[in-house]
VMD Tcl script that draws the C-alpha trace (Angstrom):
set ca {
  {132.58 99.33 134.03}
  {131.82 98.04 130.34}
  {127.66 99.36 130.53}
  {127.36 96.21 127.45}
  {128.97 92.76 126.52}
  {128.66 91.17 123.14}
  {129.22 87.57 123.11}
  {130.57 85.04 120.85}
  {129.30 81.42 121.35}
  {131.11 78.90 120.54}
  {134.50 78.43 122.42}
  {133.09 81.40 124.68}
  {129.79 80.54 125.96}
  {128.87 76.94 124.64}
  {131.47 73.89 124.15}
  {129.97 72.29 120.93}
  {132.73 70.62 119.73}
  {131.90 66.54 120.51}
  {128.58 67.68 118.64}
  {129.35 69.88 115.56}
  {132.71 66.85 115.16}
  {129.52 64.27 115.43}
  {128.16 66.52 112.38}
  {130.58 65.98 110.23}
  {131.16 62.33 110.83}
  {127.93 61.39 109.64}
  {127.86 63.60 107.18}
  {130.96 62.99 105.32}
  {130.32 58.74 105.72}
  {126.64 59.61 103.93}
  {128.70 61.20 101.37}
  {131.44 59.01 101.34}
  {134.28 61.18 102.06}
  {137.08 60.00 104.38}
  {137.62 63.35 107.18}
  {140.16 63.78 108.65}
  {139.66 64.58 112.24}
  {142.64 66.74 112.99}
  {141.34 68.40 110.18}
  {138.23 69.53 110.98}
  {139.22 70.21 114.82}
  {141.60 72.59 113.49}
  {139.09 74.19 110.71}
  {136.15 74.92 113.48}
  {139.15 76.15 115.88}
  {140.27 78.69 113.54}
  {135.82 79.64 112.53}
  {136.33 78.14 109.08}
  {132.80 78.81 107.51}
  {130.98 75.36 106.08}
  {130.89 76.18 102.97}
  {135.29 76.88 102.78}
  {135.79 73.43 104.44}
  {132.91 71.27 102.66}
  {134.60 73.27 99.37}
  {138.67 71.35 99.57}
  {136.29 68.00 99.18}
  {133.66 68.57 97.11}
  {132.74 70.02 93.78}
  {131.51 73.71 93.80}
  {128.06 72.63 92.74}
  {127.62 69.95 95.44}
  {128.88 72.32 98.41}
  {125.18 73.93 99.27}
  {123.57 70.68 99.41}
  {126.41 69.02 101.59}
  {125.96 71.89 103.79}
  {122.38 71.94 104.57}
  {123.09 68.31 105.13}
  {125.31 68.65 107.76}
  {123.58 71.38 109.12}
  {120.09 69.07 109.62}
  {122.07 66.41 110.98}
  {124.01 68.73 112.99}
  {120.67 70.58 114.65}
  {119.25 66.60 114.83}
  {122.70 65.19 117.41}
  {122.87 69.33 118.92}
  {121.43 68.54 122.19}
  {124.14 65.66 122.88}
  {127.03 67.81 121.67}
  {126.97 71.42 123.36}
  {126.96 72.10 127.13}
  {127.57 75.88 128.92}
  {131.55 75.95 130.09}
  {131.51 76.37 133.84}
  {129.85 79.38 135.70}
  {127.86 80.76 132.36}
  {124.89 80.57 134.04}
  {125.63 82.88 137.34}
  {128.35 85.14 135.80}
  {125.22 85.94 133.06}
  {122.91 86.40 136.13}
  {125.10 88.80 137.92}
  {125.82 90.92 134.86}
  {122.06 91.24 133.61}
  {121.46 92.09 137.99}
  {123.61 94.81 137.51}
  {122.13 96.30 134.27}
  {124.60 95.17 131.27}
  {122.83 94.71 128.13}
  {123.99 91.40 126.37}
  {124.05 90.62 123.30}
  {126.43 87.29 120.76}
  {127.41 87.73 117.32}
  {128.84 84.40 116.20}
  {129.76 82.35 113.27}
  {126.69 80.05 113.64}
  {123.54 80.81 111.00}
  {121.12 82.21 113.24}
  {118.70 79.48 112.84}
  {121.44 77.09 114.61}
  {122.73 79.66 117.39}
  {119.12 80.13 118.04}
  {118.79 76.10 118.69}
  {122.32 76.23 120.21}
  {120.64 78.94 123.43}
  {117.35 76.87 123.17}
  {119.69 73.57 124.31}
  {121.61 75.17 126.88}
  {118.50 77.24 128.18}
  {120.01 80.81 127.34}
  {117.48 82.09 124.78}
  {115.81 84.76 126.69}
  {119.16 85.71 127.77}
  {120.36 88.25 125.17}
  {118.95 91.55 123.68}
  {120.05 90.24 120.03}
  {121.37 87.96 118.66}
  {123.05 88.14 115.13}
  {124.38 85.30 112.87}
  {126.81 85.73 109.76}
  {123.63 84.55 107.46}
  {122.27 88.21 108.11}
  {125.28 90.28 107.61}
  {127.20 90.84 104.77}
  {130.69 89.70 105.90}
  {131.31 87.36 109.17}
  {134.20 87.34 111.60}
  {136.28 88.98 111.20}
  {135.03 91.65 109.76}
  {133.44 93.89 112.01}
  {129.84 93.63 110.11}
  {128.08 92.24 113.20}
  {129.31 94.08 116.02}
  {128.76 97.13 114.39}
  {125.18 96.13 113.81}
  {124.50 94.79 117.23}
  {126.25 98.28 118.56}
  {124.29 100.28 116.23}
  {120.95 99.30 116.46}
  {120.88 99.01 120.40}
  {122.23 102.58 120.55}
  {125.03 101.42 122.56}
  {128.30 103.19 123.09}
  {131.79 101.59 121.66}
  {133.68 102.75 124.46}
  {131.31 100.92 127.48}
  {131.20 97.57 124.59}
  {133.01 94.88 125.30}
  {133.87 92.09 123.01}
  {134.43 88.40 123.88}
  {135.47 85.58 122.09}
  {138.10 83.23 122.03}
  {139.97 83.03 118.87}
  {141.61 86.14 116.93}
  {138.74 86.71 114.05}
  {137.10 87.73 117.41}
  {138.73 89.78 118.68}
  {139.57 91.33 115.28}
  {136.25 92.02 114.46}
  {136.15 93.39 118.17}
  {139.16 95.49 117.57}
  {137.66 96.96 114.39}
  {134.34 97.50 114.72}
  {136.07 100.42 117.77}
  {135.31 98.35 121.02}
  {137.50 96.64 123.40}
  {138.01 92.99 123.87}
  {138.33 89.94 125.64}
  {139.85 86.27 124.23}
  {138.28 83.76 126.47}
  {141.90 81.56 126.70}
  {139.68 78.44 127.44}
  {138.28 78.45 124.46}
  {139.27 76.81 121.09}
  {141.31 79.57 120.01}
  {145.12 79.14 119.01}
  {147.02 81.40 121.72}
  {149.54 82.57 119.40}
  {147.72 83.52 116.86}
  {145.20 85.57 119.54}
  {148.22 87.24 121.30}
  {148.93 88.48 118.38}
  {145.09 89.74 117.74}
  {146.26 92.54 120.59}
  {142.94 91.60 122.74}
  {142.39 94.08 125.26}
  {141.51 92.23 128.11}
  {142.28 87.65 129.20}
  {139.88 85.75 130.96}
  {141.06 81.91 132.26}
  {137.59 81.12 133.09}
  {134.27 82.52 132.42}
  {133.48 83.75 135.66}
  {136.91 85.79 135.77}
  {133.80 88.33 132.95}
  {132.77 90.12 136.66}
  {136.43 91.29 137.30}
  {136.73 92.87 134.00}
  {133.17 94.22 133.58}
  {132.21 95.54 136.91}
  {134.99 97.94 137.65}
  {135.22 98.31 141.68}
  {135.34 101.89 141.45}
  {131.65 102.08 139.23}
  {130.02 99.31 142.01}
  {131.14 101.21 144.78}
  {129.48 104.71 143.58}
  {126.84 102.70 142.27}
  {126.15 101.24 146.12}
}
mol new
graphics top color blue
foreach p $ca { graphics top sphere $p radius 0.5 }
foreach p [lrange $ca 0 end-1] q [lrange $ca 1 end] { graphics top cylinder $p $q radius 0.2 }
display resetview
């Protein structure tokens, strides 16, 4: 039994790719940049920071303003381009009912992460939400996961990190917790396999089999 679960957000709890691509498309049109849709999808699936993506097209001094503009656009269209994966709500309900602590470690900045959770109705489900702007290093560095575990006083041995990309698996592993890959998400299967996750789920509801150990459940009930 895992008593605590930390989740990635995009590609794990929500499918936000349509909204992200729409924001990029509108932002690039405003800046007069031709957008390579395939490259944008690859960057998103690999959780490439927005600043890094834009630095391929713009002079360094123009990147901060461009980042702010695309985030503004994304916050405007987020409700139209973001949805929960199947079985997320009922699975979170079950985990909460069993006393499992829930948190989020996302590559999004905290403002965007909180807005995403509001849009899909999950804003009150998690004990802690960590965005990349709250730590010195984002994933694949373990900073966010370590911060959550330490702030919540959680045991690493009883904590699971669930994500869809190799960056998620590396972050969890280097933070000293067990890891689970969501194969239905955006991550490249070969890259994720190389990262060596401890568990794998093909649907969010399968997480119950990973988290709620049968022997522990029998003792509890």
